[in-house]
C-alpha positions, 0 to 999 in steps of 0.5 A: 902108148894108151892105146898100145896098152888097151889093146895088150888088155884086150888082146889077154882078155879075149885069149882067155875067153876063148881059152875056156871056149875050147876046154869045154870043146874038148871037156870028155873027149881026146883030139889029136888037133884042133882046127879053126874054121872058116867053113861049118856054115857049109852045109857039106862040112860034115860029109868034108870032115868025115872024109879027112878023118877017114882018110887021115885017121885022125879025131879032129876038132872043131871051132868055127870062126866067127863070119865077121872078118875083123872079128875073125882077125882079131880073134886069129891074131889073139890065138897066135900072138899069145901062144894058144896052143890049144889051136893047132891048124888054122884057115886065114885069108891072103890079108892075115898071110900078109899079116903073120908071115913074118912074125915067126907065130907060123911053122915053115913047112918047106921039109915038111908038106910043100916040099919042092915036088909039091910045091911045083905045082901051086901057083908061082907067084901066088906062092912067092907074095902071100904065102913065103916069108921072108926066110923063103919058108912056106908057110901056108897050104892054099887050099883053093884057087881063085882068079880074080877073072876077065868076064865079058857079057856075050850078048853085048859083044854079038850086038856089037860084032866084036870078036876079041878082047885081046889087045888094048885097042880092042877093049878100047873100041869096046867101050865105045862101042857098047858104051851109052844109054844106061849102059856101060863098057866095063863095070867095077867094085869101086868101094874104098875097100874094094877098089884095090883088086882093080887098081893093082889089075890094071897097073900089073896090066899095063906092066907097072909095079904096085910098091912103086909109083915112080913108074910111068906105067903105074901112071899111065894105068891110073891116067886110063881108069880116070879116062874110063869115066871121063868118056863115059866107059864106065859109072863113077858112081860105082864108087859106092859098089861092093862086088854084091851091089856090082854083079846085079847090074852085071846080070841085068846087062848094063855091062860089057866087061868087068873083073870078078873073083869066083865061079860065076854063081851069082850068074849062074842062079840068075840063068845068066852062066854061059858061052852064050852070055856071062862068061870069062874070057881072057885076061887082054895084053894091055902092054902089047909085049904079049904078057898078061897079069892075073890075080889068084888068091886063096884061102891056106891053112896054117900051122901054129908054132905053139901047137902041141899036136905038131905030127897030127898037124901035118898029117893032116897039112899032108891031105890038104895038098894032096890029090885026095885033100884037093878032091874033096874041096873041090866036091863039097865046098866047090874049091877049084884045085890049087895044085894044076895038076889035081886040077888037070885031072879031077875036075870035069871037062864040062866045068865051065871054068876048067879050059879058062883057069888052064888058060890062065894058069899057063898064059898069065903071069899069076900072082898074089896081089900087093899086100902088107902087114896094115893090109886093110888100112893100106887098101882103105887109104889108097882106096880113098884116094882113088875115088878123089881121084876118079872125081876130079878132086885130085890129079893123077899125078897127085895120086901117085904121089899120095900111093908112094907116100903110102907105100913107103908108110906101111912097107917100112 
């Protein structure tokens, strides 16, 4: 009880501080709406903002969101939970969508922005998993599609004479052939708050369900990952690695394959991006049923229910969901359009990501990551027991038992 009281006081203090700052920003100028944005540090942000204002006729006030993720989530929580009306539109990530979508703090957009004709062009699995509330209301406009893509090192494939990674057997053959002398067939980001992505990816590849650890497919996925460590196909020391530590190793040729977000900027900067070097590939079919699974993530624009400028906010959101809004985001922020029809039109064929992103959208079961309201706690707990399992401190059965306990705790 004491902890809860302190949290409320802290939230009130933060809200008071934020309201004061916003009032200062508004002084002397009339705005149609206020946007809480993560993009203000981008060098092309002013160009983007000018385009949006010209296209919509809106005069937009912008508040820069903190760059630190914990601070940012705390401040967004404060804005929404206190009914602060000084911010109309906020950019939120998947973790915040999971935390807020059933809170009543975000406006449903089914009848105004995400109408049936528009929402059909977005990834349906992602929409259902991440930005649809318990009553069927869509509460956000995804600003891009960013797949957890499967990446391979073509130089290693060519060296080994391997031409296909289509099935689990193909994948295993590559692991065996590519691993040895300090090189591994597979590499991952297994730091406890990052490995969640790969646990869920492998569970989906085996046809499991991340929220049901009684399923044999889930156990098979964890056993497979543990066997990769035991066989020397992937290194145990990567339990300390986030993506920042993994990408340089990929560029150095230490890994034959891996899963990674984004369009390969780190590889391009190292002159390692290309069809004959590092590139995206189709996700292997581990289930043997011709089913391929992949995650997409996004940041979404959401409308604060406390907003006093909802007409202007809807105008803004309609533009963000439109071809023009997605095209300017692609050109200024390098954000791949979330709408498949828009991507087909505005992304040039010369973009190396277009072919594989198009195949992911049409050939894979595209889903949002399995998240809960207390997402970061859930992710950390799952990562901790996964690391213990990979280090042989607990068995696969014990991992599955503990994982189900966490699912039950965080979803009830």
